[in-house]
N, CA, C and O atoms as a Tinker XYZ file with bonds, in Angstrom:
   444  protein
     1  N     97.792000   74.677000  130.490000    73     2
     2  CA    97.744000   75.995000  129.873000    64     1     3
     3  C     99.120000   76.305000  129.275000    63     2     4     5
     4  O    100.147000   76.073000  129.913000    81     3
     5  N     99.131000   76.826000  128.060000    73     3     6
     6  CA   100.362000   77.223000  127.395000    64     5     7
     7  C    100.556000   78.718000  127.565000    63     6     8     9
     8  O     99.629000   79.508000  127.386000    81     7
     9  N    101.769000   79.087000  127.912000    73     7    10
    10  CA   102.075000   80.506000  128.053000    64     9    11
    11  C    103.133000   80.883000  127.034000    63    10    12    13
    12  O    104.099000   80.153000  126.811000    81    11
    13  N    102.935000   82.010000  126.436000    73    11    14
    14  CA   103.910000   82.533000  125.486000    64    13    15
    15  C    104.465000   83.824000  126.072000    63    14    16    17
    16  O    103.718000   84.738000  126.419000    81    15
    17  N    105.765000   83.878000  126.173000    73    15    18
    18  CA   106.416000   85.067000  126.711000    64    17    19
    19  C    107.116000   85.780000  125.562000    63    18    20    21
    20  O    107.910000   85.182000  124.836000    81    19
    21  N    106.817000   87.037000  125.410000    73    19    22
    22  CA   107.447000   87.845000  124.373000    64    21    23
    23  C    108.307000   88.897000  125.060000    63    22    24    25
    24  O    107.827000   89.658000  125.899000    81    23
    25  N    109.565000   88.927000  124.696000    73    23    26
    26  CA   110.469000   89.925000  125.259000    64    25    27
    27  C    110.793000   90.922000  124.162000    63    26    28    29
    28  O    111.258000   90.551000  123.084000    81    27
    29  N    110.547000   92.163000  124.443000    73    27    30
    30  CA   110.773000   93.218000  123.458000    64    29    31
    31  C    111.870000   94.131000  123.970000    63    30    32    33
    32  O    111.853000   94.546000  125.129000    81    31
    33  N    112.819000   94.441000  123.110000    73    31    34
    34  CA   113.858000   95.409000  123.445000    64    33    35
    35  C    113.274000   96.792000  123.201000    63    34    36    37
    36  O    113.325000   97.309000  122.085000    81    35
    37  N    112.722000   97.387000  124.250000    73    35    38
    38  CA   112.039000   98.670000  124.101000    64    37    39
    39  C    112.981000   99.774000  123.642000    63    38    40    41
    40  O    112.560000  100.692000  122.937000    81    39
    41  N    114.245000   99.698000  124.029000    73    39    42
    42  CA   115.186000  100.731000  123.604000    64    41    43
    43  C    115.327000  100.733000  122.089000    63    42    44    45
    44  O    115.365000  101.795000  121.469000    81    43
    45  N    115.404000   99.544000  121.491000    73    43    46
    46  CA   115.564000   99.454000  120.036000    64    45    47
    47  C    114.253000   99.735000  119.315000    63    46    48    49
    48  O    114.254000  100.253000  118.198000    81    47
    49  N    113.127000   99.391000  119.954000    73    47    50
    50  CA   111.835000   99.509000  119.289000    64    49    51
    51  C    111.197000  100.884000  119.463000    63    50    52    53
    52  O    110.261000  101.222000  118.738000    81    51
    53  N    111.678000  101.668000  120.396000    73    51    54
    54  CA   111.044000  102.943000  120.696000    64    53    55
    55  C    111.343000  103.978000  119.612000    63    54    56    57
    56  O    112.470000  104.098000  119.131000    81    55
    57  N    110.324000  104.702000  119.253000    73    55    58
    58  CA   110.488000  105.796000  118.302000    64    57    59
    59  C    110.910000  107.037000  119.076000    63    58    60    61
    60  O    110.685000  107.138000  120.282000    81    59
    61  N    111.514000  107.963000  118.381000    73    59    62
    62  CA   111.803000  109.267000  118.986000    64    61    63
    63  C    110.477000  109.960000  119.243000    63    62    64    65
    64  O    109.544000  109.838000  118.450000    81    63
    65  N    110.392000  110.678000  120.338000    73    63    66
    66  CA   109.199000  111.463000  120.627000    64    65    67
    67  C    109.618000  112.916000  120.746000    63    66    68    69
    68  O    110.429000  113.272000  121.601000    81    67
    69  N    109.059000  113.753000  119.882000    73    67    70
    70  CA   109.430000  115.164000  119.851000    64    69    71
    71  C    108.180000  116.034000  119.790000    63    70    72    73
    72  O    107.144000  115.638000  119.256000    81    71
    73  N    108.312000  117.217000  120.347000    73    71    74
    74  CA   107.191000  118.165000  120.299000    64    73    75
    75  C    107.061000  118.717000  118.881000    63    74    76    77
    76  O    108.013000  118.695000  118.102000    81    75
    77  N    105.883000  119.205000  118.567000    73    75    78
    78  CA   105.626000  119.788000  117.255000    64    77    79
    79  C    106.580000  120.930000  116.964000    63    78    80    81
    80  O    107.078000  121.046000  115.844000    81    79
    81  N    106.845000  121.776000  117.949000    73    79    82
    82  CA   107.749000  122.909000  117.712000    64    81    83
    83  C    109.166000  122.419000  117.405000    63    82    84    85
    84  O    109.848000  123.012000  116.569000    81    83
    85  N    109.619000  121.358000  118.060000    73    83    86
    86  CA   110.951000  120.827000  117.770000    64    85    87
    87  C    110.985000  120.183000  116.388000    63    86    88    89
    88  O    111.976000  120.305000  115.668000    81    87
    89  N    109.906000  119.499000  116.016000    73    87    90
    90  CA   109.835000  118.888000  114.687000    64    89    91
    91  C    109.901000  119.966000  113.615000    63    90    92    93
    92  O    110.566000  119.784000  112.595000    81    91
    93  N    109.223000  121.080000  113.831000    73    91    94
    94  CA   109.244000  122.176000  112.856000    64    93    95
    95  C    110.661000  122.669000  112.612000    63    94    96    97
    96  O    111.031000  122.947000  111.471000    81    95
    97  N    111.452000  122.782000  113.664000    73    95    98
    98  CA   112.813000  123.309000  113.499000    64    97    99
    99  C    113.779000  122.266000  112.938000    63    98   100   101
   100  O    114.791000  122.625000  112.336000    81    99
   101  N    113.477000  120.980000  113.129000    73    99   102
   102  CA   114.406000  119.921000  112.706000    64   101   103
   103  C    113.851000  119.057000  111.570000    63   102   104   105
   104  O    114.365000  117.967000  111.321000    81   103
   105  N    112.822000  119.526000  110.887000    73   103   106
   106  CA   112.138000  118.691000  109.905000    64   105   107
   107  C    113.057000  118.092000  108.831000    63   106   108   109
   108  O    112.975000  116.887000  108.592000    81   107
   109  N    113.926000  118.870000  108.173000    73   107   110
   110  CA   114.782000  118.250000  107.151000    64   109   111
   111  C    115.637000  117.113000  107.713000    63   110   112   113
   112  O    115.772000  116.068000  107.076000    81   111
   113  N    116.208000  117.307000  108.890000    73   111   114
   114  CA   117.034000  116.282000  109.535000    64   113   115
   115  C    116.195000  115.045000  109.881000    63   114   116   117
   116  O    116.634000  113.915000  109.669000    81   115
   117  N    115.004000  115.263000  110.407000    73   115   118
   118  CA   114.136000  114.151000  110.788000    64   117   119
   119  C    113.658000  113.366000  109.570000    63   118   120   121
   120  O    113.605000  112.136000  109.603000    81   119
   121  N    113.314000  114.063000  108.511000    73   119   122
   122  CA   112.885000  113.387000  107.286000    64   121   123
   123  C    114.026000  112.543000  106.730000    63   122   124   125
   124  O    113.798000  111.425000  106.268000    81   123
   125  N    115.243000  113.059000  106.769000    73   123   126
   126  CA   116.397000  112.279000  106.300000    64   125   127
   127  C    116.554000  111.007000  107.127000    63   126   128   129
   128  O    116.802000  109.938000  106.570000    81   127
   129  N    116.414000  111.108000  108.440000    73   127   130
   130  CA   116.522000  109.930000  109.298000    64   129   131
   131  C    115.430000  108.914000  109.028000    63   130   132   133
   132  O    115.682000  107.709000  109.021000    81   131
   133  N    114.233000  109.393000  108.808000    73   131   134
   134  CA   113.103000  108.519000  108.511000    64   133   135
   135  C    113.315000  107.857000  107.153000    63   134   136   137
   136  O    113.068000  106.662000  106.992000    81   135
   137  N    113.762000  108.626000  106.201000    73   135   138
   138  CA   113.938000  108.128000  104.831000    64   137   139
   139  C    115.108000  107.142000  104.738000    63   138   140   141
   140  O    114.973000  106.077000  104.136000    81   139
   141  N    116.241000  107.490000  105.324000    73   139   142
   142  CA   117.463000  106.696000  105.134000    64   141   143
   143  C    117.596000  105.544000  106.116000    63   142   144   145
   144  O    118.072000  104.472000  105.741000    81   143
   145  N    117.186000  105.739000  107.367000    73   143   146
   146  CA   117.405000  104.726000  108.398000    64   145   147
   147  C    116.105000  104.133000  108.943000    63   146   148   149
   148  O    116.115000  103.380000  109.917000    81   147
   149  N    114.997000  104.480000  108.309000    73   147   150
   150  CA   113.678000  104.000000  108.711000    64   149   151
   151  C    113.393000  104.275000  110.192000    63   150   152   153
   152  O    112.758000  103.469000  110.872000    81   151
   153  N    113.868000  105.418000  110.675000    73   151   154
   154  CA   113.532000  105.840000  112.027000    64   153   155
   155  C    112.065000  106.216000  112.068000    63   154   156   157
   156  O    111.453000  106.489000  111.035000    81   155
   157  N    111.507000  106.229000  113.264000    73   155   158
   158  CA   110.129000  106.666000  113.452000    64   157   159
   159  C    110.141000  107.817000  114.446000    63   158   160   161
   160  O    110.904000  107.804000  115.412000    81   159
   161  N    109.297000  108.808000  114.209000    73   159   162
   162  CA   109.222000  109.973000  115.079000    64   161   163
   163  C    107.768000  110.189000  115.480000    63   162   164   165
   164  O    106.896000  110.364000  114.628000    81   163
   165  N    107.517000  110.176000  116.791000    73   163   166
   166  CA   106.194000  110.488000  117.304000    64   165   167
   167  C    106.172000  111.991000  117.570000    63   166   168   169
   168  O    107.019000  112.517000  118.292000    81   167
   169  N    105.206000  112.663000  116.984000    73   167   170
   170  CA   105.071000  114.121000  117.135000    64   169   171
   171  C    103.990000  114.392000  118.180000    63   170   172   173
   172  O    102.864000  113.908000  118.072000    81   171
   173  N    104.357000  115.174000  119.192000    73   171   174
   174  CA   103.372000  115.496000  120.228000    64   173   175
   175  C    102.882000  116.930000  120.065000    63   174   176   177
   176  O    103.604000  117.809000  119.595000    81   175
   177  N    101.641000  117.134000  120.465000    73   175   178
   178  CA   101.042000  118.458000  120.467000    64   177   179
   179  C    100.393000  118.622000  121.837000    63   178   180   181
   180  O     99.556000  117.816000  122.244000    81   179
   181  N    100.784000  119.655000  122.524000    73   179   182
   182  CA   100.312000  119.863000  123.892000    64   181   183
   183  C    100.607000  118.659000  124.777000    63   182   184   185
   184  O     99.812000  118.303000  125.647000    81   183
   185  N    101.771000  118.033000  124.542000    73   183   186
   186  CA   102.206000  116.915000  125.364000    64   185   187
   187  C    101.594000  115.567000  125.043000    63   186   188   189
   188  O    101.900000  114.577000  125.707000    81   187
   189  N    100.739000  115.511000  124.043000    73   187   190
   190  CA   100.078000  114.256000  123.685000    64   189   191
   191  C    100.460000  113.841000  122.268000    63   190   192   193
   192  O    100.611000  114.696000  121.395000    81   191
   193  N    100.619000  112.533000  122.027000    73   191   194
   194  CA   100.926000  112.074000  120.672000    64   193   195
   195  C     99.855000  112.537000  119.687000    63   194   196   197
   196  O     98.659000  112.378000  119.931000    81   195
   197  N    100.307000  113.115000  118.567000    73   195   198
   198  CA    99.371000  113.657000  117.584000    64   197   199
   199  C     99.607000  113.095000  116.178000    63   198   200   201
   200  O     98.681000  113.030000  115.370000    81   199
   201  N    100.836000  112.693000  115.893000    73   199   202
   202  CA   101.157000  112.204000  114.549000    64   201   203
   203  C    102.432000  111.385000  114.616000    63   202   204   205
   204  O    103.128000  111.355000  115.630000    81   203
   205  N    102.715000  110.721000  113.505000    73   203   206
   206  CA   103.944000  109.931000  113.407000    64   205   207
   207  C    104.591000  110.196000  112.059000    63   206   208   209
   208  O    103.905000  110.291000  111.042000    81   207
   209  N    105.898000  110.314000  112.051000    73   207   210
   210  CA   106.666000  110.381000  110.802000    64   209   211
   211  C    107.258000  108.994000  110.588000    63   210   212   213
   212  O    108.022000  108.506000  111.421000    81   211
   213  N    106.903000  108.354000  109.463000    73   211   214
   214  CA   107.483000  107.054000  109.137000    64   213   215
   215  C    107.913000  107.053000  107.675000    63   214   216   217
   216  O    107.450000  107.861000  106.870000    81   215
   217  N    108.800000  106.137000  107.360000    73   215   218
   218  CA   109.299000  105.957000  106.004000    64   217   219
   219  C    108.129000  105.606000  105.075000    63   218   220   221
   220  O    107.232000  104.857000  105.462000    81   219
   221  N    108.140000  106.138000  103.874000    73   219   222
   222  CA   107.050000  105.927000  102.921000    64   221   223
   223  C    106.884000  104.447000  102.564000    63   222   224   225
   224  O    105.764000  103.988000  102.343000    81   223
   225  N    107.987000  103.700000  102.506000    73   223   226
   226  CA   107.891000  102.270000  102.209000    64   225   227
   227  C    107.210000  101.529000  103.355000    63   226   228   229
   228  O    106.405000  100.628000  103.123000    81   227
   229  N    107.534000  101.910000  104.599000    73   227   230
   230  CA   106.890000  101.299000  105.759000    64   229   231
   231  C    105.400000  101.631000  105.770000    63   230   232   233
   232  O    104.572000  100.778000  106.090000    81   231
   233  N    105.063000  102.869000  105.421000    73   231   234
   234  CA   103.659000  103.268000  105.332000    64   233   235
   235  C    102.926000  102.406000  104.300000    63   234   236   237
   236  O    101.818000  101.936000  104.554000    81   235
   237  N    103.548000  102.203000  103.141000    73   235   238
   238  CA   102.925000  101.399000  102.087000    64   237   239
   239  C    102.714000   99.963000  102.562000    63   238   240   241
   240  O    101.675000   99.364000  102.285000    81   239
   241  N    103.710000   99.400000  103.286000    73   239   242
   242  CA   103.567000   98.042000  103.813000    64   241   243
   243  C    102.416000   97.971000  104.819000    63   242   244   245
   244  O    101.588000   97.062000  104.759000    81   243
   245  N    102.370000   98.932000  105.738000    73   243   246
   246  CA   101.307000   98.955000  106.737000    64   245   247
   247  C     99.935000   99.111000  106.091000    63   246   248   249
   248  O     98.981000   98.430000  106.464000    81   247
   249  N     99.846000  100.008000  105.125000    73   247   250
   250  CA    98.577000  100.249000  104.429000    64   249   251
   251  C     98.130000   98.999000  103.684000    63   250   252   253
   252  O     96.952000   98.642000  103.706000    81   251
   253  N     99.070000   98.341000  103.028000    73   251   254
   254  CA    98.749000   97.104000  102.316000    64   253   255
   255  C     98.256000   96.018000  103.262000    63   254   256   257
   256  O     97.304000   95.302000  102.952000    81   255
   257  N     98.902000   95.898000  104.408000    73   255   258
   258  CA    98.481000   94.912000  105.401000    64   257   259
   259  C     97.089000   95.227000  105.916000    63   258   260   261
   260  O     96.249000   94.335000  106.026000    81   259
   261  N     96.839000   96.496000  106.232000    73   259   262
   262  CA    95.505000   96.884000  106.705000    64   261   263
   263  C     94.436000   96.643000  105.647000    63   262   264   265
   264  O     93.328000   96.206000  105.962000    81   263
   265  N     94.770000   96.928000  104.393000    73   263   266
   266  CA    93.817000   96.694000  103.303000    64   265   267
   267  C     93.462000   95.209000  103.205000    63   266   268   269
   268  O     92.298000   94.853000  103.025000    81   267
   269  N     94.483000   94.342000  103.327000    73   267   270
   270  CA    94.224000   92.900000  103.260000    64   269   271
   271  C     93.410000   92.432000  104.459000    63   270   272   273
   272  O     92.453000   91.673000  104.305000    81   271
   273  N     93.789000   92.884000  105.656000    73   271   274
   274  CA    93.091000   92.444000  106.860000    64   273   275
   275  C     91.648000   92.938000  106.919000    63   274   276   277
   276  O     90.812000   92.337000  107.593000    81   275
   277  N     91.357000   94.015000  106.226000    73   275   278
   278  CA    89.990000   94.547000  106.242000    64   277   279
   279  C     89.149000   94.043000  105.067000    63   278   280   281
   280  O     88.007000   94.467000  104.892000    81   279
   281  N     89.710000   93.145000  104.271000    73   279   282
   282  CA    88.986000   92.567000  103.137000    64   281   283
   283  C     88.353000   91.246000  103.589000    63   282   284   285
   284  O     89.056000   90.242000  103.704000    81   283
   285  N     87.040000   91.228000  103.846000    73   283   286
   286  CA    86.409000   90.014000  104.381000    64   285   287
   287  C     86.494000   88.816000  103.431000    63   286   288   289
   288  O     86.615000   87.681000  103.891000    81   287
   289  N     86.435000   89.045000  102.141000    73   287   290
   290  CA    86.523000   87.939000  101.177000    64   289   291
   291  C     87.911000   87.302000  101.247000    63   290   292   293
   292  O     88.036000   86.077000  101.275000    81   291
   293  N     88.940000   88.126000  101.275000    73   291   294
   294  CA    90.310000   87.614000  101.354000    64   293   295
   295  C     90.542000   86.886000  102.675000    63   294   296   297
   296  O     91.145000   85.813000  102.688000    81   295
   297  N     90.074000   87.454000  103.784000    73   295   298
   298  CA    90.267000   86.822000  105.083000    64   297   299
   299  C     89.540000   85.481000  105.159000    63   298   300   301
   300  O     90.037000   84.542000  105.780000    81   299
   301  N     88.371000   85.387000  104.535000    73   299   302
   302  CA    87.635000   84.125000  104.497000    64   301   303
   303  C     88.431000   83.082000  103.713000    63   302   304   305
   304  O     88.513000   81.924000  104.120000    81   303
   305  N     89.015000   83.497000  102.589000    73   303   306
   306  CA    89.821000   82.574000  101.775000    64   305   307
   307  C     91.069000   82.126000  102.531000    63   306   308   309
   308  O     91.454000   80.960000  102.448000    81   307
   309  N     91.699000   83.030000  103.262000    73   307   310
   310  CA    92.873000   82.667000  104.064000    64   309   311
   311  C     92.475000   81.642000  105.124000    63   310   312   313
   312  O     93.198000   80.673000  105.357000    81   311
   313  N     91.332000   81.855000  105.761000    73   311   314
   314  CA    90.836000   80.893000  106.750000    64   313   315
   315  C     90.601000   79.518000  106.145000    63   314   316   317
   316  O     90.957000   78.501000  106.741000    81   315
   317  N     90.003000   79.488000  104.966000    73   315   318
   318  CA    89.770000   78.213000  104.273000    64   317   319
   319  C     91.102000   77.536000  103.933000    63   318   320   321
   320  O     91.240000   76.321000  104.079000    81   319
   321  N     92.070000   78.318000  103.483000    73   319   322
   322  CA    93.376000   77.763000  103.125000    64   321   323
   323  C     94.077000   77.191000  104.352000    63   322   324   325
   324  O     94.677000   76.118000  104.283000    81   323
   325  N     94.004000   77.897000  105.464000    73   323   326
   326  CA    94.620000   77.393000  106.702000    64   325   327
   327  C     93.987000   76.062000  107.115000    63   326   328   329
   328  O     94.688000   75.116000  107.473000    81   327
   329  N     92.666000   76.003000  107.063000    73   327   330
   330  CA    91.968000   74.770000  107.430000    64   329   331
   331  C     92.342000   73.638000  106.476000    63   330   332   333
   332  O     92.525000   72.501000  106.909000    81   331
   333  N     92.457000   73.936000  105.194000    73   331   334
   334  CA    92.821000   72.954000  104.175000    64   333   335
   335  C     94.176000   72.319000  104.504000    63   334   336   337
   336  O     94.305000   71.095000  104.524000    81   335
   337  N     95.186000   73.161000  104.761000    73   335   338
   338  CA    96.526000   72.648000  105.029000    64   337   339
   339  C     96.633000   72.038000  106.418000    63   338   340   341
   340  O     97.402000   71.098000  106.620000    81   339
   341  N     95.875000   72.556000  107.378000    73   339   342
   342  CA    95.878000   71.995000  108.734000    64   341   343
   343  C     95.324000   70.569000  108.708000    63   342   344   345
   344  O     95.736000   69.727000  109.507000    81   343
   345  N     94.404000   70.303000  107.803000    73   343   346
   346  CA    93.823000   68.969000  107.662000    64   345   347
   347  C     94.772000   68.008000  106.945000    63   346   348   349
   348  O     94.417000   66.854000  106.705000    81   347
   349  N     95.969000   68.469000  106.603000    73   347   350
   350  CA    96.969000   67.613000  105.982000    64   349   351
   351  C     96.840000   67.480000  104.480000    63   350   352   353
   352  O     97.512000   66.646000  103.873000    81   351
   353  N     96.000000   68.276000  103.879000    73   351   354
   354  CA    95.823000   68.207000  102.426000    64   353   355
   355  C     96.977000   68.928000  101.735000    63   354   356   357
   356  O     97.657000   69.764000  102.330000    81   355
   357  N     97.177000   68.587000  100.481000    73   355   358
   358  CA    98.251000   69.203000   99.705000    64   357   359
   359  C     97.659000   70.048000   98.594000    63   358   360   361
   360  O     96.642000   69.692000   97.998000    81   359
   361  N     98.304000   71.163000   98.324000    73   359   362
   362  CA    97.854000   72.047000   97.260000    64   361   363
   363  C     98.400000   71.618000   95.912000    63   362   364   365
   364  O     98.983000   70.543000   95.774000    81   363
   365  N     98.208000   72.456000   94.939000    73   363   366
   366  CA    98.677000   72.181000   93.589000    64   365   367
   367  C    100.154000   72.535000   93.458000    63   366   368   369
   368  O    100.649000   73.450000   94.116000    81   367
   369  N    100.842000   71.802000   92.606000    73   367   370
   370  CA   102.246000   72.110000   92.343000    64   369   371
   371  C    102.339000   73.235000   91.305000    63   370   372   373
   372  O    101.348000   73.585000   90.663000    81   371
   373  N    103.513000   73.778000   91.157000    73   371   374
   374  CA   103.773000   74.799000   90.142000    64   373   375
   375  C    103.400000   74.252000   88.766000    63   374   376   377
   376  O    102.761000   74.932000   87.963000    81   375
   377  N    103.811000   73.014000   88.512000    73   375   378
   378  CA   103.528000   72.365000   87.231000    64   377   379
   379  C    102.020000   72.231000   86.994000    63   378   380   381
   380  O    101.541000   72.435000   85.879000    81   379
   381  N    101.269000   71.882000   88.064000    73   379   382
   382  CA    99.810000   71.763000   87.937000    64   381   383
   383  C     99.182000   73.109000   87.575000    63   382   384   385
   384  O     98.264000   73.169000   86.757000    81   383
   385  N     99.667000   74.164000   88.171000    73   383   386
   386  CA    99.075000   75.488000   87.963000    64   385   387
   387  C     99.487000   76.085000   86.625000    63   386   388   389
   388  O     98.654000   76.617000   85.891000    81   387
   389  N    100.787000   75.994000   86.310000    73   387   390
   390  CA   101.305000   76.691000   85.127000    64   389   391
   391  C    101.609000   75.779000   83.939000    63   390   392   393
   392  O    101.941000   76.267000   82.859000    81   391
   393  N    101.501000   74.468000   84.125000    73   391   394
   394  CA   101.713000   73.542000   83.020000    64   393   395
   395  C    103.163000   73.380000   82.611000    63   394   396   397
   396  O    103.449000   72.937000   81.499000    81   395
   397  N    104.068000   73.731000   83.486000    73   395   398
   398  CA   105.496000   73.558000   83.206000    64   397   399
   399  C    106.232000   73.452000   84.541000    63   398   400   401
   400  O    105.766000   73.972000   85.555000    81   399
   401  N    107.381000   72.777000   84.539000    73   399   402
   402  CA   108.118000   72.641000   85.805000    64   401   403
   403  C    108.715000   73.982000   86.249000    63   402   404   405
   404  O    109.010000   74.855000   85.432000    81   403
   405  N    108.878000   74.113000   87.541000    73   403   406
   406  CA   109.470000   75.331000   88.098000    64   405   407
   407  C    110.967000   75.338000   87.837000    63   406   408   409
   408  O    111.667000   74.386000   88.179000    81   407
   409  N    111.453000   76.406000   87.235000    73   407   410
   410  CA   112.878000   76.581000   86.993000    64   409   411
   411  C    113.311000   77.880000   87.657000    63   410   412   413
   412  O    112.938000   78.964000   87.208000    81   411
   413  N    114.099000   77.775000   88.728000    73   411   414
   414  CA   114.529000   79.002000   89.413000    64   413   415
   415  C    115.322000   79.914000   88.474000    63   414   416   417
   416  O    116.111000   79.441000   87.656000    81   415
   417  N    115.107000   81.201000   88.597000    73   415   418
   418  CA   115.831000   82.177000   87.798000    64   417   419
   419  C    117.129000   82.494000   88.512000    63   418   420   421
   420  O    117.142000   82.786000   89.708000    81   419
   421  N    118.222000   82.432000   87.764000    73   419   422
   422  CA   119.516000   82.758000   88.365000    64   421   423
   423  C    119.593000   84.250000   88.612000    63   422   424   425
   424  O    119.206000   85.058000   87.767000    81   423
   425  N    120.102000   84.606000   89.787000    73   423   426
   426  CA   120.241000   86.022000   90.115000    64   425   427
   427  C    121.366000   86.626000   89.285000    63   426   428   429
   428  O    122.431000   86.031000   89.120000    81   427
   429  N    121.103000   87.818000   88.770000    73   427   430
   430  CA   122.117000   88.532000   88.022000    64   429   431
   431  C    123.053000   89.218000   88.984000    63   430   432   433
   432  O    122.619000   89.797000   89.979000    81   431
   433  N    124.304000   89.157000   88.698000    73   431   434
   434  CA   125.280000   89.827000   89.541000    64   433   435
   435  C    125.286000   91.308000   89.237000    63   434   436   437
   436  O    125.225000   91.723000   88.080000    81   435
   437  N    125.361000   92.093000   90.285000    73   435   438
   438  CA   125.454000   93.536000   90.104000    64   437   439
   439  C    126.815000   93.999000   90.580000    63   438   440   441
   440  O    127.358000   93.483000   91.557000    81   439
   441  N    127.348000   94.965000   89.888000    73   439   442
   442  CA   128.692000   95.447000   90.223000    64   441   443
   443  C    128.647000   96.408000   91.370000    63   442   444
   444  O    129.686000   96.916000   91.791000    81   443
């Protein structure tokens, strides 16, 4: 039997938990923290978690992931692709797909 042990730093991973009344009084400060430092805030109502404040980019990433995972056609194709590569088969090269060799684009320097 194979065992996988995952160690999580709960202090670093834990979101702030605040009551709704405290969130109301500190909303501008909390939004700034969420926006700038990607903090997460769990909002409680009557002592129970009721909502979460998260960065809009993180929300978009989560929503995109959920959309992909809930797409049965896409998940079926991913399964087929995994089986294809697990069987040791090789996919198409960039040249095969696009009819030209891959040429990396040099990154532009920004000041």
